[in-house]
N, C-alpha and C positions, 0 to 999 in steps of 0.2 A: 481609480480614475486619476489620470496624470494631466497636469496643465503645464505647458512650457512657460518659463519665466527667466528673468535675469536678476541678479543681486545688484541693488543700487549702492550697497555699502558692504565691502568685504573686510573691513577693518573692525567692525563691531558686530556682536551677536547677543541674543537674549539667552540668558542662562537660567534654567529652572533650579532655584535654590531651596525648593521644598514648600509644602503646604499651599501650592498653587501660586507662589510668588515668582516673578521673573525679574531679573536684573540685567540691565544692559552693561556689557563689559567689552573691552577690546580683546583681541585674539590672545595676546600675551597674558593678560590677567585671567582669561578663561582657562588657559593651559595651567596656570598656577593654581587656580581654584580646584580643578579636577585632580591635579597632582596631590594637593592636600587632602582631598576627599578619599582618594585611593589609599594614601598612607594611613588615614584614620581607620578606614575599614579593615585594612590589613592588620593593624594593631589590635583591633577589636576581635578579629578572628583568632589571632594568636592568644588572646586572653581567654576566649571562650572555649577553644579547642581542648585544653586540659580538663576543664569541667565536664565537657561532653564525653571525653574518654573515661573519666572517673565514673560518670553515670552509667556508661555502657558496661564497665567492669562490674559495677554494683548489680546491674540487671542480670548479668551472666552468673554472678555469685548467688543471687536469689533463685535463679532458674535451676541451677545444678542440684540443690537439695530437693526441689520439687520433682525433678526427673528421677532422682534416686529413690524418692518416696514412691513414685508411680511404679518404678521397677520392682521395688520390694512388695508392693501390693499385688502386682501381677504374679510374682513368684509365689506369694501366699495363696492366691486364688488357684493357681495351677496345682499346688499341693492339695487343696481342699477338693478340687474337681477329681483328682486322681484317687483320693481317699474315698470319695463318694462312689466313684466307679467301681473300686475294689469291693466296697460294701455290697453294692448291687450284684456284682459278679459272684461273690461268695454267698449271696442270699443271707446276709447278716441283718439283724434289726437296725433300723435307722437310728435308734437310741444309742447305738455303739459309736456313732459318728464323733461325738465330742471326746469320748475316751481315746479314740484312735488319733485325733488331732493332738490331744494333750500328750499322748505317748510319743508322737513325733517331735513335739516341742521339748519333751524331756530328753530325747535322744540327740538334741542339739540343733534342730531346725528352728529357725526364727519364724514361728507361725503365731499370728495373733489369734486368740481363741474366739474372736468375734465371728458370727455366722457359723457357729459350730454345734448347733442343736439339730434335733431330728427334722424340724421343718425346713431348715436350710439344706440338709442332706437331700430331702425330697425335691427341693427346687433344683439343686445341682444335677441330680439324676434325671430330672425332667428335661433340662437343657441338653444333657448328654444324649438322651434318647432321641430328642428331636433332631439333633445333629447327625446321629447315626442313621436315622430314618431317611434324612435328606441325602446323605451319602449313598445309602443303599439304592434309593430311587434313581439317582444320577448314574450309578454303575449299571443298573438294569436297563435304563433307557438308552444307554450307549451301545448295547449289543443287539444283533439281529435275532438271536435265538437264545432260549434259556429253558431249563427244565426245573421241576420242583421235586424235592425229596422230603419225606416225613418220617420221623423216628420217635419211638416211645421212650419215656424216661420217667423217673420218680425223683422228686426233690427231697430235701432233708426232712420234710414232714411226711414222707412216704405217700404224697399225693401223686396220682398218675398224671403225666403231662404228655402232650404231643408237640414235638418241635419241628418247625417247618424251615427248610433251607431252599434257597435258589441256587442253581448250579449254572455258571456262565463260563465262557472262555475269555481269558485275559492274557494278552501277550503269548498266545498259542498254548496256554496251559489252563486246565479246568480249575476253578476255585468255587468254594461253597460260601454262600453268604447267609447268615442267620436272618430269617424274616421275623420270627417270633415263636412264642410257645403258648399253649392253651391248656389249662387244667381241665381234665375230663373225669367223669365218673367211671365210664367203661370205654376201653380202647378197642371197640369192635370196628369192623370195616366201614359201616355206615357213619360212625362218629369220625373216623379218620378222614373220610371224604368231605364231611361237613366242615371239619377244621381246615382242611386244605382249601376248600372253596372260600371260606371266610377270610383266610389270610391273603388269598389272591385278590379278592374284592377290595380288601383294605389297601393292598399294594397299588391297585389300579386307582383307587381314590386319591392316595398320596401322590401318585405320578400325575394325575389330572390336575390336582391343586398346584403342583410345582411347575409343570411344563405345559399344561393345557391339552396334552395328548395322552393316549394310553397305548400300551403294547398288547397286541392280541395274543 
């Protein structure tokens, strides 16, 4: 809202000197007052600025070791995940996890032995398995056609297993994706079909939980 008006006195003004007090001053005195105030604030800024710069430098100095520590922890976790993956791939006992970590430390890797027991190994492998399952489902969900293959094998304990693969086309080339393996007593035709059906159902369930759809 604006109201037209005229100044009855252009030689004197009310100056806010702080805390709600106003003082009547003439124009020249007002100019001098604000000049002193500007000079005072400028000097205060010049005094405070070095302290602020020092605090900023201290903050950065504190953050750098924290970032380095996080980077070291991430590197250690990568080593432990890779070690756990190799143990699972080679079908070694989880109890070998700690000795494998200590061996890498002995060979010069800066690895903290924390989380180096068999229970931690099982947790690492569980995370890896979940990640691989998710990746497998995403790859299969992205193709219009796929086929399944099943192959017999025996593990290091001479137990008979059936291994199921999905075969898809990626970038114009066929690739095989491991779906999983199942230990069986007898690898006859009926058992092979049951294993294949079970793995397909598991794959559909995983795909439904991730995407809400299934591939026929």
